[in-house]
C-alpha positions as CSV (number, residue, x, y, z in Angstrom):
1,M,3.4,-65.1,-171.5
2,A,1.5,-63.1,-168.9
3,D,3.5,-64.8,-166.1
4,I,6.8,-63.3,-167.2
5,N,8.0,-61.2,-164.3
6,R,10.8,-58.6,-164.3
7,D,11.7,-59.4,-160.7
8,D,14.7,-57.1,-160.7
9,D,15.1,-53.4,-161.4
10,E,18.7,-54.1,-162.3
11,I,19.6,-54.1,-166.0
12,E,22.3,-56.8,-166.1
13,L,23.1,-56.0,-169.8
14,A,24.6,-52.7,-168.7
15,S,27.6,-54.7,-167.4
16,P,29.6,-57.4,-169.0
17,P,28.5,-61.0,-168.4
18,R,29.4,-62.4,-165.0
19,F,30.5,-65.8,-166.4
20,H,32.6,-66.7,-169.5
21,Y,32.4,-69.5,-172.1
22,G,33.8,-72.7,-170.7
23,E,33.7,-71.5,-167.1
24,R,32.9,-74.1,-164.4
25,V,29.8,-73.1,-162.4
26,V,27.7,-74.7,-159.7
27,A,23.9,-74.6,-159.4
28,R,22.9,-72.7,-156.3
29,S,19.5,-74.3,-156.2
30,V,17.4,-77.2,-157.6
31,V,16.2,-76.6,-161.2
32,R,12.9,-78.1,-162.3
33,N,11.3,-78.0,-165.7
34,D,9.0,-75.0,-166.1
35,G,7.6,-76.3,-169.3
36,T,10.4,-75.0,-171.6
37,Y,12.5,-78.2,-171.5
38,N,11.3,-80.6,-174.2
39,G,10.9,-84.2,-173.4
40,H,10.4,-83.9,-169.6
41,D,7.2,-83.3,-167.6
42,I,6.6,-79.9,-166.0
43,G,8.1,-80.0,-162.5
44,A,10.6,-82.8,-163.5
45,L,14.0,-82.4,-161.8
46,L,16.7,-81.2,-164.2
47,V,19.6,-80.1,-162.1
48,N,20.4,-80.7,-158.4
49,K,21.7,-78.0,-156.1
50,G,25.5,-78.2,-156.2
51,E,25.7,-79.9,-159.6
52,I,28.7,-78.7,-161.7
53,G,28.3,-77.5,-165.2
54,Y,30.1,-75.5,-167.9
55,V,28.9,-72.3,-169.6
56,I,28.4,-73.1,-173.3
57,S,26.7,-70.0,-174.5
58,I,25.5,-66.6,-173.3
59,N,22.3,-65.0,-174.4
60,T,19.9,-62.3,-173.2
61,F,16.3,-62.2,-172.1
62,L,13.8,-59.3,-172.0
63,Q,16.6,-56.9,-172.9
64,Q,17.5,-57.0,-169.2
65,F,19.1,-60.3,-168.2
66,Y,22.0,-62.6,-169.3
67,I,20.9,-66.2,-169.7
68,Y,23.8,-68.7,-169.4
69,A,23.3,-72.0,-171.2
70,V,25.0,-74.4,-168.9
71,D,25.9,-78.0,-169.7
72,F,25.5,-80.1,-166.6
73,V,27.5,-83.2,-167.4
74,E,26.4,-85.4,-164.5
75,S,22.7,-85.1,-165.3
76,G,23.2,-84.6,-169.1
77,H,21.0,-81.5,-169.2
78,R,21.6,-78.2,-170.9
79,V,19.7,-75.6,-169.0
80,G,19.4,-71.8,-169.3
81,M,20.1,-70.1,-166.0
82,R,20.4,-66.6,-164.6
83,A,23.6,-65.4,-162.9
84,K,21.9,-65.4,-159.5
85,E,21.3,-69.1,-159.9
86,L,25.0,-69.9,-160.4
87,C,28.3,-69.6,-158.6
88,T,31.8,-69.8,-160.3
89,L,34.4,-72.4,-159.5
90,D,37.1,-70.9,-161.7
91,R,37.3,-67.2,-160.6
92,L,36.7,-67.1,-156.8
93,P,37.8,-64.0,-155.0
94,E,41.2,-64.2,-153.2
95,D,39.5,-63.7,-149.8
96,V,37.3,-66.7,-150.4
97,L,40.3,-68.9,-151.5
98,A,42.1,-67.7,-148.4
99,Q,39.2,-68.9,-146.1
100,L,39.2,-72.3,-147.8
101,G,42.9,-72.7,-147.1
102,E,44.3,-76.1,-148.2
103,R,40.8,-77.1,-149.5
104,A,41.0,-74.5,-152.2
105,A,43.3,-76.8,-154.2
106,L,40.5,-79.4,-154.4
107,L,38.4,-76.9,-156.4
108,N,40.7,-77.5,-159.4
109,T,39.6,-81.1,-159.6
110,L,35.8,-80.6,-159.2
111,G,34.0,-81.2,-162.4
112,S,37.0,-82.5,-164.3
113,A,37.8,-86.0,-165.6
114,R,40.6,-86.2,-163.1
115,S,38.3,-86.0,-160.1
116,Q,36.1,-88.7,-161.6
117,E,39.1,-91.0,-162.1
118,E,40.2,-90.5,-158.5
119,S,36.8,-91.4,-157.1
120,A,36.6,-94.6,-159.1
C-alpha cells in the first residue's frame, strides 16, 4: 500500500458526484489491470480509450475521491474509475452540443441497443 498516491489536493467529496447512476460515460484513456482486477494478469488491457460504459455504483477512496464503478458492455469489464478518467455522454454542456451541430443527435444512439442494431 506504500504506492498509494494522493496526486490531487482537491477533495472531491466536498462536492456532489460528477456522474449519476446509469449515466453513459466514455473512457478517456486505456485502462490496464493494476493487480486489483481478479482473473487477469497485471498490465492486461481492460478498457479501450473511447469505450462506452454505464455508471453502476459510486463509492469513495481515501476519503478524498469518488470512484465510479463502470460497466463497459463491449469488453464485459466492470472497472472502478476516477472522474478525470471519464467523460459523460448524457449531460454535455449546451456550448459543446452547439459545436457538434447535427452530429449531437448521434450521441443519443451511442452505447444503446439501437446503435448496435443499425450497425448490423
